[in-house]
C-alpha positions as CSV (number, residue, x, y, z in Angstrom):
1,M,73.0,-111.6,21.2
2,I,73.5,-112.0,25.0
3,R,72.5,-114.7,27.4
4,L,70.2,-113.7,30.2
5,P,69.5,-115.7,33.4
6,T,66.0,-116.8,34.2
7,P,64.3,-117.0,37.6
8,G,64.4,-120.8,37.4
9,G,68.1,-121.0,37.1
10,G,68.3,-121.4,33.3
11,L,69.5,-119.1,30.5
12,R,67.8,-117.6,27.6
13,D,69.0,-115.7,24.5
14,H,68.2,-112.1,23.9
15,V,68.7,-110.1,20.7
16,P,69.1,-106.4,21.6
17,G,66.5,-104.2,19.9
18,P,67.3,-101.6,17.3
19,R,68.0,-98.0,18.1
20,C,64.7,-96.2,18.5
21,P,64.4,-92.6,17.2
22,A,63.4,-90.5,20.2
23,A,61.4,-87.3,20.1
24,P,63.7,-84.2,20.3
25,A,64.3,-83.1,23.9
26,S,62.5,-79.9,24.9
27,P,63.2,-78.0,28.1
28,V,59.7,-76.5,28.0
29,A,57.7,-78.0,30.9
30,P,54.4,-79.8,30.1
31,A,51.5,-77.4,30.5
32,S,48.6,-79.7,31.5
33,R,50.3,-81.4,34.5
34,V,53.2,-80.7,36.8
35,V,55.6,-83.5,36.2
36,L,58.6,-84.3,38.4
37,A,61.0,-87.2,38.4
38,A,62.5,-88.2,41.7
39,A,66.1,-88.6,40.7
40,H,68.7,-91.1,41.8
41,V,72.2,-90.3,42.9
42,V,75.5,-91.6,41.4
43,A,78.0,-93.0,43.9
44,D,81.7,-92.4,43.7
45,P,83.0,-95.8,42.7
46,L,86.5,-95.0,43.8
47,A,85.6,-93.9,47.4
48,D,86.8,-96.2,50.2
49,T,83.4,-96.6,51.8
50,S,81.4,-99.3,53.4
51,P,77.7,-99.8,54.3
52,G,76.7,-97.4,57.0
53,A,79.6,-95.0,56.2
54,P,78.9,-91.5,55.0
55,A,77.8,-91.4,51.3
56,A,80.4,-90.4,48.7
57,L,78.9,-89.1,45.5
58,D,80.1,-88.6,42.0
59,W,78.9,-85.0,41.8
60,D,79.6,-84.5,38.1
61,A,77.5,-87.5,37.1
62,T,74.8,-86.8,39.7
63,L,74.3,-83.3,38.5
64,A,74.6,-84.2,34.8
65,F,71.6,-86.6,35.3
66,R,69.5,-83.8,36.7
67,R,70.4,-81.6,33.7
68,H,69.2,-84.6,31.5
69,L,65.8,-84.5,33.3
70,W,65.4,-80.7,33.0
71,A,66.4,-80.9,29.3
72,H,63.3,-83.0,28.7
73,G,61.1,-80.5,30.5
74,L,60.6,-82.5,33.7
75,G,61.0,-81.1,37.2
76,V,63.4,-82.7,39.6
77,A,62.4,-84.0,43.0
78,E,65.7,-84.0,44.9
79,A,66.9,-85.8,48.0
80,M,63.8,-88.1,48.0
81,D,63.7,-91.8,48.6
82,T,64.8,-92.5,45.0
83,A,68.1,-90.7,46.0
84,Q,68.4,-93.4,48.8
85,R,67.4,-90.9,51.4
86,G,67.7,-92.7,54.7
87,A,68.9,-95.8,52.9
88,G,72.6,-94.9,52.2
89,L,72.3,-91.1,51.6
90,D,73.0,-89.4,55.0
91,W,71.8,-85.9,55.9
92,P,75.1,-84.1,55.3
93,A,75.4,-85.6,51.8
94,A,71.7,-84.8,51.2
95,A,72.2,-81.2,52.3
96,E,75.1,-80.8,49.9
97,L,73.1,-82.4,47.1
98,I,70.3,-79.9,47.7
99,R,72.6,-77.0,47.6
100,R,74.3,-78.2,44.4
101,S,71.1,-79.1,42.6
102,A,69.5,-75.8,43.5
103,A,72.4,-74.0,41.9
104,E,72.0,-76.1,38.8
105,A,68.3,-75.5,38.7
106,K,68.9,-71.7,38.8
107,A,71.4,-72.0,36.0
108,V,69.0,-73.8,33.6
109,G,65.6,-72.5,34.9
110,G,64.5,-76.0,36.0
111,L,61.8,-76.8,38.5
112,L,63.2,-78.2,41.8
113,L,61.5,-79.6,44.9
114,C,63.7,-81.0,47.7
115,G,63.0,-83.4,50.5
116,V,62.8,-82.2,54.1
117,G,63.0,-84.9,56.7
118,T,64.4,-85.8,60.1
119,D,67.1,-88.3,59.2
120,Q,69.8,-86.4,61.2
121,L,68.2,-87.6,64.4
122,P,69.5,-90.7,66.2
123,R,67.0,-93.6,66.5
124,P,64.9,-94.4,68.4
125,G,63.6,-92.4,71.4
126,G,63.6,-88.7,71.9
127,L,61.0,-86.0,72.2
128,L,58.4,-84.8,69.7
129,A,60.0,-81.3,69.8
130,E,63.2,-82.8,68.5
131,V,61.3,-84.0,65.4
132,T,60.0,-80.6,64.8
133,A,63.4,-79.0,65.2
134,A,64.9,-81.5,62.8
135,Y,62.3,-80.7,60.2
136,E,62.9,-77.0,60.7
137,E,66.7,-77.4,60.3
138,Q,66.3,-79.2,57.0
139,L,63.6,-76.7,55.8
140,A,66.1,-73.9,56.4
141,V,68.7,-75.6,54.2
142,V,66.2,-76.0,51.3
143,E,64.8,-72.5,51.5
144,E,68.3,-70.9,51.8
145,A,69.2,-72.8,48.6
146,G,66.2,-71.2,46.9
147,A,64.2,-74.4,46.5
148,R,60.7,-75.5,47.5
149,A,60.1,-78.3,50.1
150,V,58.6,-81.7,50.2
151,L,57.8,-82.7,53.8
152,L,59.0,-86.3,53.8
153,P,57.5,-88.9,56.1
154,S,59.6,-89.2,59.3
155,R,60.6,-92.5,60.9
156,A,61.3,-90.5,64.0
157,L,57.9,-89.1,64.0
158,A,56.3,-92.5,63.4
159,A,58.2,-93.9,66.3
160,R,57.3,-91.1,68.7
161,A,53.8,-90.1,67.8
162,R,51.0,-91.3,70.1
163,G,48.2,-90.5,67.7
164,P,46.9,-88.2,65.0
165,E,47.3,-85.1,67.3
166,D,51.1,-85.5,67.3
167,Y,51.2,-85.5,63.5
168,Y,49.0,-82.4,63.5
169,E,51.2,-80.6,66.0
170,V,54.4,-81.3,64.2
171,C,53.0,-80.4,60.8
172,T,51.5,-77.2,62.1
173,Q,54.8,-76.0,63.5
174,V,56.7,-76.8,60.3
175,L,54.0,-75.3,58.0
176,R,54.1,-72.1,60.0
177,Q,57.9,-71.8,59.4
178,A,57.7,-72.5,55.6
179,A,58.2,-69.4,53.4
180,A,56.4,-71.1,50.5
181,P,53.7,-73.8,50.1
182,V,55.1,-77.3,50.7
183,V,54.2,-80.7,49.4
184,L,53.2,-83.3,52.0
185,H,54.4,-86.8,51.3
186,W,52.4,-89.9,52.3
187,L,54.6,-92.9,51.8
188,G,52.9,-96.2,52.3
189,P,54.3,-99.3,54.1
190,A,55.1,-101.0,50.8
191,F,58.1,-98.7,50.6
192,D,58.9,-98.7,54.3
193,R,57.2,-100.7,57.1
194,A,58.1,-98.0,59.6
195,F,55.3,-95.9,58.0
196,T,52.6,-98.4,58.8
197,G,49.9,-96.3,60.6
198,Y,51.3,-93.0,59.5
199,W,49.1,-90.0,60.3
200,G,48.1,-91.8,63.4
201,S,46.1,-94.8,62.2
202,E,46.4,-98.0,60.3
203,D,43.0,-97.4,58.8
204,V,43.7,-95.6,55.6
205,D,40.4,-93.6,55.6
206,T,41.1,-92.4,59.2
207,A,44.7,-91.5,58.2
208,A,43.5,-89.6,55.2
209,G,41.0,-87.7,57.4
210,T,43.9,-86.5,59.6
211,L,45.9,-85.4,56.5
212,L,43.0,-83.5,55.1
213,D,42.4,-81.8,58.5
214,I,46.0,-80.6,58.5
215,I,45.6,-79.2,55.0
216,A,42.3,-77.5,55.7
217,A,43.7,-75.9,58.9
218,H,46.5,-74.3,56.9
219,P,45.0,-72.7,53.8
220,G,47.7,-71.6,51.3
221,A,50.5,-73.5,53.1
222,V,50.2,-76.8,51.2
223,D,50.9,-76.9,47.5
224,G,49.9,-80.5,47.2
225,V,50.1,-84.1,48.5
226,K,52.4,-86.8,47.1
227,V,50.5,-90.0,47.4
228,S,52.7,-93.2,47.4
229,L,50.2,-95.8,48.5
230,L,50.3,-97.9,45.3
231,D,46.5,-98.0,45.5
232,A,44.8,-96.1,42.6
233,D,41.3,-96.1,44.1
234,R,42.6,-94.7,47.4
235,E,44.5,-92.0,45.5
236,R,41.4,-91.0,43.5
237,E,39.3,-90.8,46.6
238,L,41.8,-88.6,48.4
239,R,42.2,-86.5,45.2
240,R,38.5,-85.8,45.1
241,R,38.5,-84.6,48.8
242,L,41.4,-82.2,48.5
243,P,40.6,-78.5,48.8
244,P,40.6,-76.4,45.6
245,G,44.1,-75.4,44.5
246,V,45.8,-78.3,46.4
247,R,47.4,-80.7,43.9
248,C,47.5,-84.4,44.1
249,Y,51.0,-85.6,43.0
250,T,50.8,-89.3,42.1
251,G,53.6,-91.3,43.6
252,D,51.9,-94.5,42.4
253,D,54.6,-96.2,40.2
254,L,52.2,-99.0,39.3
255,H,49.1,-97.1,38.0
256,Y,50.5,-93.7,36.9
257,P,49.0,-93.5,33.3
258,E,45.4,-93.7,34.5
259,L,46.0,-91.4,37.4
260,I,47.8,-88.7,35.4
261,E,45.1,-88.9,32.7
262,G,42.4,-88.5,35.3
263,D,38.7,-88.7,35.1
264,A,35.7,-86.4,35.2
265,Q,36.4,-85.5,38.8
266,G,40.1,-84.6,38.3
267,A,43.6,-85.7,37.5
268,S,46.8,-86.2,39.3
269,D,50.1,-84.4,38.7
270,A,53.2,-86.5,39.0
271,L,56.2,-87.0,41.3
272,L,57.5,-90.4,40.4
273,G,60.7,-92.4,40.8
274,V,59.9,-94.4,37.7
275,F,60.1,-91.2,35.6
276,D,63.9,-91.2,36.4
277,P,64.5,-93.9,33.6
278,L,61.3,-93.0,31.7
279,A,61.9,-89.3,31.3
280,P,62.0,-89.0,27.5
281,I,58.8,-91.1,27.1
282,A,57.0,-89.4,30.0
283,A,57.7,-85.9,28.8
284,E,56.6,-86.8,25.2
285,A,53.4,-88.5,26.6
286,V,52.3,-85.6,28.8
287,R,52.8,-83.2,25.9
288,L,50.3,-85.3,24.0
289,L,47.9,-84.5,26.9
290,D,48.7,-80.8,26.4
291,A,47.7,-81.2,22.8
292,G,44.4,-82.8,23.7
293,D,45.4,-86.4,22.7
294,P,44.7,-88.6,25.7
295,R,44.7,-91.7,23.5
296,G,48.2,-90.9,22.3
297,F,49.3,-90.3,25.9
298,R,48.1,-93.7,26.9
299,A,49.6,-95.4,23.8
300,L,53.0,-94.1,24.8
301,L,52.8,-94.6,28.6
302,D,50.8,-97.8,29.0
303,P,53.6,-100.0,27.5
304,T,55.9,-98.8,30.2
305,L,53.9,-100.4,33.0
306,P,55.4,-103.9,32.8
307,L,58.9,-102.3,33.4
308,A,57.6,-100.1,36.2
309,R,55.8,-103.0,37.9
310,H,58.9,-105.1,37.6
311,L,61.2,-102.4,39.1
312,F,58.8,-101.8,42.0
313,A,58.1,-105.5,42.7
314,P,58.3,-106.5,46.4
315,P,60.4,-105.7,48.3
316,T,59.4,-102.4,46.8
317,R,62.1,-100.4,48.7
318,H,64.7,-102.0,46.4
319,Y,63.3,-100.4,43.3
320,R,66.3,-98.0,43.2
321,T,68.7,-100.8,42.3
322,G,66.9,-101.3,38.9
323,I,66.7,-97.6,38.3
324,V,70.5,-97.2,38.8
325,L,71.1,-100.2,36.6
326,L,69.1,-98.6,33.8
327,A,70.9,-95.3,34.2
328,W,74.2,-97.1,33.7
329,L,73.0,-99.1,30.7
330,A,71.7,-95.9,29.1
331,G,75.1,-94.3,29.4
332,H,74.2,-91.7,32.1
333,Q,77.0,-93.0,34.4
334,S,80.1,-95.0,34.0
335,H,79.4,-97.7,36.6
336,F,76.8,-99.8,38.4
337,T,77.7,-98.9,42.0
338,M,75.3,-97.5,44.6
339,V,75.8,-95.8,48.0
340,G,75.5,-98.3,50.8
341,G,76.2,-101.2,48.5
342,A,72.5,-101.2,47.4
343,H,73.5,-102.5,43.9
344,S,73.5,-105.9,45.4
345,A,69.8,-105.7,46.6
346,R,68.3,-107.4,43.5
347,S,69.0,-110.7,41.9
348,L,70.6,-111.2,38.5
349,P,67.4,-112.6,37.0
350,H,65.6,-109.5,38.2
351,L,68.2,-107.1,36.7
352,A,68.2,-109.1,33.5
353,R,64.5,-108.8,33.1
354,A,64.7,-105.0,33.8
355,Y,67.2,-104.7,31.0
356,E,65.1,-106.8,28.6
357,L,61.9,-104.7,29.3
358,A,63.8,-101.4,29.0
359,D,65.4,-102.6,25.7
360,G,62.0,-103.5,24.4
361,L,60.8,-99.9,25.1
362,G,63.7,-98.4,23.2
363,L,65.0,-96.7,26.4
364,F,68.6,-97.1,25.5
365,P,70.1,-94.3,23.3
366,D,72.9,-96.9,22.3
367,P,71.5,-100.4,22.4
368,D,74.9,-101.9,21.7
369,L,76.5,-100.1,24.7
370,A,73.6,-101.3,26.9
371,A,74.0,-104.9,25.7
372,A,77.8,-104.8,26.2
373,R,77.4,-103.5,29.7
374,M,74.7,-106.0,30.6
375,A,76.8,-108.8,29.2
376,A,79.9,-107.7,31.2
377,L,77.8,-107.5,34.4
378,L,76.5,-111.0,33.9
379,S,79.9,-112.4,33.0
380,V,81.5,-111.0,36.2
381,H,78.8,-112.9,38.1
382,G,79.4,-116.2,36.3
383,V,76.9,-116.1,33.5
384,P,78.7,-117.3,30.4
385,Q,78.4,-115.1,27.3
């Protein structure tokens, strides 16, 4: 038994759950949906760094976690916001991460998509052409590594764009340079307020129209759209309007079961940060869809929603702290330290609740190890055990 803090300042007792037998891992990718987990990075806890300094990663642990995801048949979305892109992970470290992950993907035959952004640019100011050149520089790194690209939203573009025509111009230039179809990422302001009004309008329908115009003008250049608006109805509406052959990758970490299952008018594929901790359950659930068992799919995935909604509670951008905590508790890394000091971004009661919900789902391969690590973390912060 361990003692967990409550939001009101009290303590409650928690008895760790039993070890739950997991389905055997299979590297075979699900067939009915494309499913990718946006993966976190593991900081080097012994590096002498400080917030704002270049990121120092534990490369062995970081790459081992990607092999864990591929072992369950999931694809890896690399150097995305889950990897603290633009929030502790600088471009030189991200470029090295892309190269190393691409080499690992080739070795195991794993699906890999990598984020292409503009975070090497100083902020703010500058010309629109500089945004395009920054995208092209990063695209070259991804393609030289042999990976496919996700065109990340750009704070620099959001700051410089005067309207929809500027988004159209930049995307057109980048899509013309891409050797293979890319994924366009629409990240809503819940994750980053800098993206309020992205695609040139704060009206979501107008913004969606601009995005659809870009896709329609470049047939064959866009594999899909990752939609991270945390609005299931908006995602379904956009999904219905996409041209044939263009995928909708849900990035909605609050409503993913219903969006992946889909409806009579279509279904979403998945590119989700929450599948970082949920990989074994997610892979097993989607294979039930493959087998024609949507009820079984929902029976496995619906119970994960309370944990997901807790991890992604406002301020949503700090969801990564809970994800890294769970990776540590599950034994995927030896410490709870994040680049940029982001491990301090959530309160002890928030972290305690994340542990409790994950334990209830049977996410920890060794519940005793998870409980011991959680108790040690709480003790260091003054919670008596």
